[in-house]
Backbone bond lengths (Angstrom), bond angles and torsions (degrees), N, CA, C in turn:
res aa  C-N    CA-C-N  psi(-1)  N-CA   C-N-CA  omega(-1)  CA-C   N-CA-C  phi
1 M - - - 1.460 - - 1.514 110.62 -
2 S 1.300 118.01 -45.96 1.467 121.60 -178.91 1.516 111.33 -65.64
3 T 1.363 115.57 -36.40 1.459 119.12 178.82 1.518 111.36 -65.06
4 A 1.352 115.52 -42.47 1.460 119.69 179.20 1.516 111.41 -64.34
5 S 1.346 115.08 -39.52 1.461 119.15 179.35 1.514 111.15 -64.70
6 T 1.340 115.91 -39.76 1.453 120.53 179.41 1.521 111.08 -64.64
7 A 1.359 115.99 -41.70 1.456 119.88 -179.60 1.519 110.81 -63.46
8 T 1.346 115.35 -40.57 1.459 119.10 179.72 1.505 111.81 -64.54
9 S 1.334 115.70 -41.78 1.455 119.91 -177.52 1.512 112.44 -69.01
10 T 1.344 116.61 -27.59 1.464 118.75 -179.17 1.521 112.01 -84.41
11 T 1.332 117.58 -26.80 1.461 118.97 -178.02 1.531 112.67 -89.33
12 T 1.310 116.65 -26.72 1.460 119.28 -176.47 1.529 113.23 -61.74
13 P 1.336 119.88 -47.25 1.467 119.24 178.40 1.529 112.64 -59.48
14 T 1.327 116.34 -38.70 1.463 119.54 179.47 1.519 110.99 -65.31
15 S 1.336 115.55 -44.24 1.462 119.42 178.90 1.519 111.20 -62.79
16 T 1.331 116.43 -40.83 1.460 120.62 179.07 1.518 110.83 -63.34
17 S 1.337 116.06 -43.70 1.468 120.77 179.86 1.524 111.26 -62.78
18 T 1.345 116.34 -42.87 1.459 120.42 179.42 1.527 111.38 -63.89
19 A 1.330 115.61 -44.03 1.467 119.84 179.30 1.525 110.88 -62.50
20 R 1.353 116.64 -40.68 1.469 120.52 179.56 1.528 110.01 -63.96
21 T 1.325 115.78 -41.77 1.466 119.92 179.81 1.522 111.23 -62.13
22 L 1.324 116.54 -46.11 1.459 120.69 -178.67 1.524 111.68 -66.58
23 R 1.344 116.23 -37.92 1.463 119.07 179.31 1.523 110.94 -64.30
24 F 1.330 115.87 -42.71 1.467 118.28 -179.69 1.524 110.92 -68.82
25 A 1.332 116.81 -37.89 1.469 119.81 177.57 1.525 110.18 -61.51
26 A 1.347 116.58 -40.96 1.461 120.36 177.92 1.524 110.76 -65.70
27 F 1.336 116.21 -40.21 1.469 120.18 177.56 1.523 110.52 -63.20
28 D 1.332 116.59 -41.78 1.459 120.88 -179.58 1.520 110.66 -63.54
29 L 1.331 116.77 -37.64 1.454 120.20 178.84 1.528 111.26 -68.09
30 R 1.329 116.70 -37.10 1.464 119.00 178.77 1.529 110.62 -64.48
31 R 1.337 117.11 -32.77 1.460 119.80 179.24 1.525 111.49 -66.81
32 L 1.326 116.32 -25.99 1.462 119.40 -177.70 1.525 111.87 -63.99
33 T 1.344 116.64 -28.79 1.455 119.25 -177.02 1.527 112.54 -67.04
34 S 1.328 116.60 -16.70 1.470 119.03 179.09 1.524 112.35 -80.54
35 D 1.327 116.77 -12.66 1.465 120.51 -178.58 1.525 108.95 -91.26
36 W 1.331 116.45 73.93 1.458 120.67 -174.67 1.527 112.51 -68.19
37 A 1.319 117.71 -32.07 1.469 119.57 179.43 1.526 110.64 -62.80
38 M 1.354 115.81 -44.23 1.460 119.16 178.66 1.523 110.69 -64.13
39 L 1.332 116.61 -43.17 1.457 119.94 -179.21 1.530 110.83 -61.10
40 F 1.332 116.47 -37.20 1.458 119.61 179.60 1.521 111.28 -65.69
41 F 1.332 115.87 -52.29 1.460 119.05 -174.80 1.515 112.86 -70.09
42 S 1.329 118.40 -29.52 1.457 119.98 -178.40 1.523 113.34 -89.34
43 M 1.337 117.90 -17.10 1.459 120.29 -178.32 1.530 112.16 -117.33
44 V 1.326 117.01 -54.16 1.470 120.10 -173.88 1.521 111.81 -72.30
45 L 1.338 116.83 -45.37 1.461 119.84 -176.17 1.531 112.90 -60.89
46 P 1.343 119.90 -47.37 1.470 118.82 176.94 1.529 112.83 -62.17
47 V 1.333 117.26 -33.77 1.462 119.66 176.45 1.526 110.08 -63.16
48 V 1.335 116.70 -42.88 1.467 120.75 177.81 1.525 110.31 -62.54
49 F 1.328 116.96 -43.12 1.465 120.33 177.71 1.530 110.92 -58.53
50 Y 1.331 115.86 -43.42 1.464 119.18 179.94 1.526 110.83 -63.73
51 L 1.339 116.73 -43.21 1.460 120.20 -179.56 1.524 111.55 -62.66
52 V 1.335 116.26 -38.69 1.464 120.37 -177.11 1.525 111.69 -75.47
53 F 1.334 115.96 -47.44 1.468 119.90 -172.97 1.524 114.09 -96.14
54 G 1.333 117.09 -6.77 1.452 120.18 179.80 1.510 113.46 -121.38
55 A 1.320 116.23 -68.91 1.462 120.41 -174.28 1.516 113.13 -65.70
56 A 1.330 117.77 -35.50 1.468 120.74 -174.44 1.519 113.28 -84.11
57 M 1.313 117.86 -10.78 1.456 120.67 -176.14 1.532 111.17 -81.22
58 G 1.328 115.56 143.78 1.454 120.21 -179.36 1.514 113.68 -65.92
59 Y 1.330 116.72 -23.49 1.463 119.81 -178.99 1.528 112.15 -89.43
60 G 1.334 117.82 8.57 1.466 120.58 -175.84 1.514 113.62 -62.44
61 D 1.340 118.00 -26.26 1.461 120.91 -179.20 1.525 113.19 -87.65
62 E 1.330 116.80 -5.61 1.466 119.01 179.53 1.523 110.50 -67.61
63 P 1.334 117.16 150.78 1.471 119.59 -176.51 1.524 112.90 -68.88
64 A 1.323 114.75 145.42 1.472 122.22 174.52 1.521 107.10 -149.32
65 G 1.313 116.94 111.22 1.454 120.20 -177.38 1.513 111.27 61.00
66 H 1.342 115.92 -127.16 1.459 121.12 179.83 1.527 112.06 -92.80
67 G 1.333 117.29 12.25 1.461 119.89 -178.51 1.508 110.56 -147.61
68 N 1.330 116.40 -140.84 1.459 119.89 179.35 1.530 110.81 -121.69
69 V 1.330 115.07 176.90 1.462 120.80 -175.88 1.526 110.83 -64.13
70 R 1.336 117.26 -34.97 1.464 119.16 177.76 1.526 110.92 -57.13
71 A 1.311 116.94 -43.01 1.466 120.60 179.17 1.523 110.41 -64.93
72 Y 1.327 116.71 -38.92 1.467 120.79 -179.92 1.525 110.75 -62.54
73 V 1.340 116.21 -47.37 1.466 120.46 179.05 1.527 110.16 -65.92
74 M 1.334 116.75 -41.33 1.459 121.15 -179.78 1.523 111.98 -58.06
75 M 1.314 117.75 -43.09 1.467 120.83 -177.73 1.520 111.14 -65.96
76 G 1.337 116.89 -39.00 1.456 119.52 177.66 1.517 111.74 -66.40
77 M 1.331 117.38 -42.87 1.454 121.13 -179.88 1.523 111.41 -69.13
78 A 1.319 117.52 -34.28 1.460 120.70 177.89 1.528 110.78 -64.65
79 L 1.316 116.45 -42.86 1.464 119.37 177.57 1.523 110.77 -63.87
80 Y 1.336 116.39 -44.33 1.462 119.81 177.50 1.529 110.72 -58.21
81 A 1.321 116.52 -41.86 1.461 120.74 178.63 1.519 111.11 -62.10
82 G 1.326 116.62 -45.17 1.466 120.11 -179.68 1.518 112.38 -63.46
83 I 1.327 116.45 -41.76 1.460 120.38 -179.96 1.523 110.52 -66.23
84 T 1.324 116.92 -41.07 1.461 120.38 177.82 1.531 110.74 -59.78
85 G 1.334 116.46 -42.64 1.456 120.31 178.01 1.517 112.21 -63.97
86 A 1.339 117.46 -43.18 1.460 121.12 -179.47 1.526 111.53 -65.51
87 V 1.323 116.95 -42.08 1.463 121.29 -179.94 1.524 110.66 -62.95
88 A 1.326 116.93 -45.55 1.456 120.79 -179.09 1.522 111.54 -65.45
89 A 1.336 116.74 -41.51 1.465 120.59 -179.20 1.518 111.20 -63.69
90 A 1.321 116.55 -47.34 1.461 120.16 -178.78 1.514 111.28 -65.78
91 G 1.328 116.21 -40.33 1.462 119.10 178.81 1.509 112.04 -62.22
92 N 1.326 117.02 -41.63 1.459 120.35 179.62 1.523 111.85 -65.30
93 V 1.332 117.00 -33.77 1.465 120.55 177.87 1.522 110.68 -59.25
94 V 1.338 115.54 -45.47 1.466 119.99 -179.53 1.520 110.85 -67.94
95 V 1.323 116.81 -44.33 1.462 120.40 -179.31 1.528 110.79 -60.32
96 E 1.335 116.91 -45.87 1.455 120.65 179.67 1.523 111.36 -62.82
97 S 1.323 116.05 -39.07 1.464 119.85 -179.15 1.516 111.70 -64.09
98 D 1.351 115.96 -38.24 1.458 120.23 -176.08 1.526 113.69 -87.91
99 T 1.326 117.53 -3.17 1.465 119.70 -179.27 1.522 113.12 -118.16
100 G 1.337 116.84 20.23 1.453 119.00 171.82 1.514 115.90 122.55
101 W 1.329 117.92 -30.54 1.462 120.12 -178.26 1.523 111.14 -63.86
102 G 1.333 116.68 -36.39 1.462 119.84 178.82 1.519 112.22 -63.18
103 R 1.340 116.43 -37.73 1.466 119.53 178.82 1.523 110.98 -69.34
104 Q 1.329 116.77 -33.50 1.457 119.72 175.80 1.531 110.93 -65.10
105 L 1.328 115.84 -42.98 1.460 119.49 -179.97 1.519 111.89 -67.05
106 A 1.331 117.28 -27.54 1.468 120.55 179.64 1.527 111.50 -64.82
107 L 1.331 116.88 -20.90 1.461 120.81 179.44 1.526 112.33 -84.59
108 T 1.323 117.61 -5.14 1.465 121.99 -178.95 1.536 109.77 -96.18
109 P 1.340 117.49 168.23 1.480 120.47 178.40 1.528 113.18 -74.83
110 L 1.329 118.83 -2.01 1.460 121.19 -176.53 1.524 111.22 -66.24
111 T 1.325 115.63 136.07 1.461 120.92 177.47 1.528 109.88 -88.56
112 S 1.326 116.33 168.41 1.466 120.21 178.54 1.520 111.09 -63.25
113 G 1.332 116.79 -34.18 1.462 120.58 177.77 1.519 111.96 -65.72
114 Q 1.334 116.44 -39.94 1.461 120.19 177.92 1.521 111.50 -66.63
115 L 1.314 116.37 -39.28 1.462 120.48 177.70 1.529 110.70 -66.18
116 L 1.329 116.62 -40.11 1.458 120.52 178.53 1.524 110.44 -63.06
117 F 1.334 116.49 -41.99 1.462 120.35 178.24 1.523 110.34 -59.88
118 S 1.323 116.26 -44.11 1.459 120.63 179.29 1.528 110.96 -62.31
119 N 1.341 116.75 -41.32 1.467 120.27 178.73 1.527 111.43 -62.50
120 I 1.335 115.71 -43.03 1.464 119.87 -179.36 1.518 110.50 -64.36
121 V 1.339 116.56 -40.86 1.473 120.20 177.99 1.521 110.16 -61.46
122 A 1.337 116.38 -44.99 1.470 120.26 -179.09 1.528 111.05 -62.67
123 I 1.332 116.64 -43.76 1.469 120.12 179.88 1.524 110.61 -64.74
124 T 1.334 116.58 -41.90 1.470 120.33 -179.64 1.524 111.09 -63.83
125 V 1.331 116.66 -43.22 1.466 120.05 179.41 1.518 110.73 -64.47
126 R 1.338 116.46 -44.05 1.469 119.67 179.98 1.527 111.84 -66.60
127 A 1.318 116.98 -25.55 1.463 119.97 177.14 1.522 111.31 -81.34
128 T 1.331 116.91 -33.90 1.464 120.89 -173.89 1.520 113.11 -81.60
129 L 1.330 117.87 -40.97 1.466 120.48 -176.88 1.531 112.97 -58.42
130 P 1.343 119.46 -46.21 1.472 118.69 177.57 1.525 112.94 -62.74
131 V 1.342 116.57 -36.03 1.465 119.83 177.28 1.522 109.86 -60.89
132 L 1.331 116.63 -46.48 1.464 120.80 179.49 1.526 111.22 -62.69
133 A 1.335 116.68 -37.74 1.465 120.37 -179.37 1.525 111.07 -62.33
134 V 1.318 116.90 -46.06 1.472 120.27 -179.33 1.519 110.64 -66.56
135 Y 1.323 116.98 -42.14 1.467 120.07 178.94 1.530 111.40 -64.08
136 A 1.331 117.05 -38.16 1.461 120.35 179.06 1.522 111.11 -62.13
137 V 1.335 116.46 -42.47 1.463 120.12 177.44 1.528 110.06 -67.09
138 G 1.325 116.55 -35.23 1.460 119.90 177.59 1.517 112.02 -61.58
139 V 1.318 116.69 -39.37 1.467 120.71 177.92 1.525 110.35 -60.50
140 L 1.326 116.62 -39.72 1.464 121.92 -175.18 1.526 113.56 -80.28
141 T 1.327 117.02 -12.01 1.470 119.53 -173.79 1.519 113.60 -119.18
142 G 1.306 118.03 17.60 1.451 120.21 170.50 1.510 117.38 93.70
143 A 1.339 119.05 12.91 1.465 120.14 172.90 1.521 108.68 -67.40
144 Q 1.318 116.76 131.65 1.459 120.65 -174.62 1.523 111.26 -129.05
145 M 1.325 115.37 132.28 1.461 123.32 172.88 1.524 107.53 -168.97
146 P 1.332 119.28 167.38 1.463 120.76 -178.77 1.529 112.41 -60.24
147 A 1.326 116.10 154.45 1.467 121.18 -178.82 1.522 111.65 -57.95
148 T 1.330 116.75 -39.30 1.469 119.65 179.73 1.523 111.44 -64.05
149 A 1.330 116.59 -33.05 1.464 120.29 178.89 1.525 111.02 -69.34
150 W 1.334 117.52 -34.84 1.465 120.07 176.42 1.517 110.61 -61.35
151 V 1.312 116.37 -49.50 1.468 120.62 -177.85 1.532 110.76 -65.75
152 A 1.342 116.03 -50.08 1.461 120.08 -178.52 1.522 111.42 -62.90
153 G 1.331 117.12 -37.15 1.457 120.24 -179.81 1.517 112.27 -64.11
154 I 1.339 116.96 -42.19 1.464 120.40 178.13 1.524 110.83 -62.39
155 V 1.327 115.94 -46.91 1.467 120.37 -178.14 1.526 110.89 -63.33
156 L 1.328 117.06 -47.58 1.462 120.56 -178.06 1.528 111.84 -65.14
157 S 1.333 116.94 -38.42 1.465 119.69 178.57 1.523 110.76 -62.66
158 A 1.334 116.72 -44.63 1.464 120.41 -179.70 1.530 111.04 -66.23
159 V 1.325 116.84 -44.16 1.469 121.01 -178.53 1.526 110.55 -64.64
160 C 1.333 117.23 -43.48 1.462 120.49 -178.81 1.526 112.03 -70.86
161 A 1.328 117.21 -22.82 1.459 120.09 -179.29 1.521 112.41 -79.44
162 V 1.328 117.41 -34.84 1.472 121.11 -173.86 1.530 113.22 -56.77
163 P 1.350 120.56 -43.98 1.469 118.81 179.80 1.525 114.21 -58.05
164 F 1.325 117.70 -22.05 1.456 119.40 179.48 1.519 111.90 -73.92
165 G 1.340 116.25 -5.21 1.454 119.05 168.82 1.521 111.05 -59.62
166 F 1.320 116.67 -36.32 1.465 120.50 177.04 1.528 110.97 -68.03
167 Y 1.329 116.15 -32.06 1.467 119.93 175.96 1.527 109.89 -63.47
168 G 1.315 116.69 -41.85 1.459 120.00 176.16 1.515 112.26 -64.16
169 M 1.336 116.27 -37.29 1.462 120.24 178.25 1.527 111.06 -63.31
170 I 1.324 117.26 -36.80 1.465 120.46 -179.57 1.524 110.38 -58.53
171 W 1.311 116.71 -48.98 1.457 120.25 -179.22 1.526 111.31 -62.18
172 S 1.316 116.67 -42.04 1.460 119.78 -177.31 1.526 112.51 -73.59
173 L 1.319 117.31 -29.68 1.460 119.57 175.18 1.527 110.86 -71.63
174 L 1.322 116.28 -33.09 1.462 119.39 176.70 1.519 111.13 -67.94
175 S 1.347 115.91 -36.62 1.466 120.94 179.48 1.525 108.23 -152.73
176 P 1.337 118.11 95.91 1.475 121.54 -174.28 1.526 112.94 -73.28
177 T 1.328 116.11 71.07 1.463 121.54 177.20 1.523 108.73 -136.21
178 Q 1.333 115.95 162.78 1.453 120.04 176.62 1.533 111.10 -63.99
179 T 1.322 117.10 -27.93 1.459 120.31 179.03 1.524 111.17 -62.82
180 S 1.325 116.16 -40.18 1.461 119.49 -179.45 1.524 110.72 -64.91
181 V 1.342 117.42 -34.68 1.460 120.67 176.83 1.528 110.15 -63.93
182 S 1.330 116.39 -41.87 1.466 120.81 178.56 1.521 111.26 -64.87
183 I 1.333 116.26 -41.30 1.469 120.25 178.88 1.530 110.44 -63.59
184 A 1.329 116.43 -41.50 1.463 120.20 178.54 1.520 110.67 -60.75
185 G 1.339 116.78 -43.08 1.454 119.78 178.17 1.514 112.56 -64.28
186 T 1.326 116.62 -38.73 1.465 120.40 178.55 1.521 111.44 -66.66
187 S 1.316 116.53 -37.82 1.466 119.89 -179.49 1.527 111.78 -64.78
188 V 1.340 116.46 -26.23 1.459 120.14 177.89 1.526 110.55 -63.12
189 V 1.325 117.24 -32.16 1.471 120.78 177.72 1.530 110.11 -61.53
190 V 1.333 116.05 -46.56 1.466 120.37 179.27 1.526 110.57 -62.44
191 L 1.327 116.40 -44.98 1.467 120.31 179.67 1.526 111.36 -63.93
192 S 1.334 117.04 -31.97 1.464 120.52 179.05 1.522 111.04 -66.38
193 F 1.330 116.76 -40.92 1.461 119.52 176.54 1.531 110.23 -63.00
194 L 1.336 116.49 -44.89 1.466 120.18 -179.54 1.525 111.61 -65.61
195 G 1.321 116.92 -28.40 1.459 121.07 179.62 1.514 113.88 -85.04
196 N 1.340 117.81 7.37 1.463 123.34 177.35 1.530 112.29 66.03
197 M 1.322 116.60 30.39 1.456 120.59 -177.64 1.520 113.64 -89.09
198 F 1.314 118.16 -33.28 1.454 121.34 -173.66 1.522 113.46 -93.35
199 M 1.308 116.59 -43.06 1.458 120.54 -177.90 1.526 109.16 -151.83
200 P 1.343 117.26 149.00 1.470 119.51 -178.95 1.525 111.80 -60.75
201 M 1.319 115.26 135.55 1.460 120.74 177.93 1.522 109.98 -104.09
202 P 1.331 117.73 159.29 1.471 120.21 171.43 1.529 109.55 -59.14
203 E 1.318 116.11 154.34 1.461 120.28 -176.32 1.523 111.81 -59.29
204 L 1.342 117.61 -36.05 1.457 120.11 178.91 1.530 110.87 -63.08
205 M 1.319 116.60 -44.43 1.459 120.28 178.71 1.521 111.14 -66.83
206 L 1.340 117.36 -36.62 1.458 120.44 177.87 1.525 111.01 -64.67
207 A 1.337 116.77 -35.18 1.465 119.90 177.24 1.515 111.30 -61.19
208 I 1.327 116.66 -34.74 1.468 120.92 175.35 1.519 110.48 -77.41
209 G 1.321 115.75 -40.68 1.460 120.52 -177.81 1.511 113.90 -62.51
210 R 1.331 117.69 -25.00 1.470 120.20 179.67 1.530 112.46 -62.15
211 F 1.315 117.47 -17.90 1.465 120.77 179.66 1.529 112.26 -96.84
212 T 1.326 117.22 1.67 1.470 120.41 -179.20 1.528 110.15 -92.80
213 P 1.344 118.38 161.11 1.469 121.16 -170.74 1.520 115.97 -61.82
214 L 1.327 118.95 -31.16 1.462 119.52 -172.90 1.525 114.16 -94.62
215 Y 1.323 117.31 -1.62 1.466 118.17 177.49 1.524 110.95 -63.20
216 G 1.319 116.22 -51.99 1.469 120.19 -176.62 1.508 112.16 -64.12
217 A 1.338 116.67 -43.00 1.462 120.23 179.67 1.526 110.51 -62.01
218 G 1.343 116.82 -43.50 1.451 120.20 179.89 1.521 112.34 -64.83
219 A 1.322 116.80 -42.15 1.463 120.48 -179.86 1.523 111.38 -64.91
220 L 1.342 116.96 -41.76 1.462 119.77 -179.83 1.522 111.68 -70.08
221 A 1.333 117.05 -40.03 1.460 119.83 -179.72 1.521 111.64 -61.97
222 R 1.343 117.16 -32.10 1.467 121.17 -179.78 1.525 112.76 -95.70
223 W 1.305 117.43 -1.10 1.464 119.87 -174.63 1.530 112.85 -57.65
224 P 1.334 119.96 -42.29 1.471 118.97 179.45 1.527 113.02 -58.75
225 L 1.328 117.48 -23.69 1.467 121.46 179.64 1.517 111.96 -94.56
226 T 1.339 116.96 -44.31 1.470 120.47 -169.29 1.524 114.41 -106.75
227 E 1.324 117.67 -19.57 1.477 122.58 -176.88 1.530 111.37 53.68
228 G 1.330 115.32 44.26 1.458 120.60 174.41 1.502 115.35 92.80
229 E 1.317 118.27 -2.19 1.465 120.79 179.32 1.529 109.71 -73.26
230 Q 1.322 116.44 124.68 1.452 122.61 179.70 1.527 109.79 -109.92
231 Q 1.330 115.39 132.56 1.459 119.90 177.39 1.532 109.51 -79.57
232 V 1.327 116.68 134.76 1.467 121.85 175.21 1.519 108.47 -126.49
233 S 1.330 116.03 154.26 1.464 119.57 -172.17 1.522 113.66 -86.52
234 Y 1.326 117.77 -14.25 1.464 120.04 179.27 1.522 108.80 -134.86
235 G 1.314 116.17 174.21 1.449 120.87 176.37 1.516 111.93 74.52
236 E 1.311 117.48 -130.88 1.462 122.56 -175.75 1.529 112.50 -71.66
237 G 1.319 117.95 -17.88 1.454 120.74 -177.77 1.513 113.50 94.09
238 T 1.322 117.19 -30.43 1.465 121.89 176.66 1.527 109.31 -143.97
239 T 1.307 114.54 158.79 1.467 121.51 172.26 1.518 107.26 -145.59
240 V 1.304 117.20 149.67 1.466 121.40 -175.88 1.516 109.61 -110.33
241 D 1.325 116.71 125.03 1.461 123.03 178.33 1.524 109.66 -107.47
242 P 1.325 118.16 141.83 1.470 120.42 177.27 1.529 111.25 -68.84
243 M 1.319 116.13 154.40 1.457 120.65 -176.93 1.524 111.91 -63.33
244 W 1.332 118.19 -34.25 1.457 119.49 -174.59 1.525 111.27 -65.35
245 W 1.333 117.92 -25.30 1.462 119.25 175.06 1.528 110.08 -62.10
246 A 1.323 115.93 -46.23 1.464 120.79 -178.89 1.528 111.06 -66.73
247 V 1.331 116.45 -44.71 1.469 120.24 -179.30 1.522 110.42 -62.34
248 L 1.323 116.68 -45.07 1.463 120.71 179.57 1.526 110.61 -61.40
249 N 1.318 116.83 -42.38 1.460 120.76 179.26 1.528 110.73 -59.88
250 V 1.331 117.11 -47.01 1.469 121.05 -178.59 1.528 110.97 -62.90
251 V 1.330 116.58 -46.09 1.468 120.94 -177.10 1.526 110.96 -65.14
252 V 1.322 116.78 -46.78 1.470 120.68 -177.00 1.525 110.40 -62.86
253 W 1.338 117.17 -46.47 1.458 118.80 -178.19 1.527 111.69 -69.42
254 A 1.331 117.28 -33.92 1.465 119.40 175.79 1.522 110.54 -62.01
255 L 1.324 116.67 -43.65 1.466 120.88 178.79 1.533 110.84 -64.56
256 I 1.329 116.46 -38.74 1.470 119.84 178.27 1.526 110.20 -63.61
257 F 1.324 116.82 -45.62 1.468 120.06 179.56 1.529 110.94 -60.00
258 V 1.327 116.87 -45.85 1.467 120.83 -179.43 1.522 110.57 -62.91
259 A 1.339 117.06 -43.91 1.460 120.97 -179.04 1.525 111.35 -62.60
260 V 1.331 116.87 -41.18 1.468 119.76 179.60 1.521 110.58 -67.08
261 V 1.333 117.88 -40.60 1.463 121.04 178.01 1.524 110.71 -60.86
262 L 1.329 116.84 -45.26 1.466 120.41 179.67 1.522 110.96 -63.00
263 A 1.336 116.67 -41.11 1.463 120.30 179.27 1.522 111.15 -64.37
264 L 1.332 116.87 -41.87 1.467 119.94 179.92 1.521 111.57 -68.30
265 R 1.331 117.29 -35.82 1.468 119.59 177.82 1.521 111.07 -67.18
266 R 1.332 115.99 -38.88 1.467 119.12 176.76 1.530 110.12 -63.49
267 R 1.324 115.90 -38.92 1.464 120.31 179.42 1.537 110.17 -63.08
268 E 1.334 115.69 -43.44 1.464 119.30 -179.47 1.524 110.93 -64.29
269 K 1.332 117.00 -41.51 1.466 119.91 178.69 1.525 111.47 -64.35
270 G 1.369 115.19 -36.23 1.445 118.83 179.16 1.509 112.65 -65.47
271 R 1.335 116.61 -34.48 1.455 120.50 178.39 1.530 111.47 -68.00
272 R 1.346 115.17 -33.47 1.461 118.39 -177.71 1.527 111.69 -81.20
């Protein structure tokens, strides 16, 4: 009897904590639906870009890697969509924390770990939904590639997009306003061009772009289709990069983003 009572008493707090965490995460996700501007720019806009520059183009049926050009454009736009969602979600987390929502949450039983879990869930969902939206439109508009590439492409796009949540946090920690979130999202467009995601660049520009944050993410997101083949606008037309270049780029930039976020948070605490 005493053993059973002890087991019950030790498991109940854990179960309660888990239930509280999941309830708050679900509540946080429901709040995301009110941010229609973010949903538009992270889901609808990339779909429009894909339709204009991929599905509507006469060369969309031409071969590209293990599929066609529509699939190639779709994968780049899906990654851009996921990154835009992650950046906006992370930026809003910081803005809300610094404008009163964080103080409200401090009055609840939620721990910092539970809040962090909820933030990660929100960022992951905001990164994944736009990716799925672009891929769904790709299915309906003639994007072609092997079934394994469809699955792997979705997973890689979502995984590569999530670290850019820290990139969004950097902008919002520098200036906790909605404007900074918008600027962060706009800067992703520039980084996407440098990362060879939107249109083929000259080989010289690609050599520079390989050191920018979105090169590795773009290469990995398209790897199931292209296996490292990069489109260039002059010369041979394509060049093949090894996978470790892309992996190293993603890891290094993720670590840089995390380090900058930690440094900025320490700075903010020091001011207070």
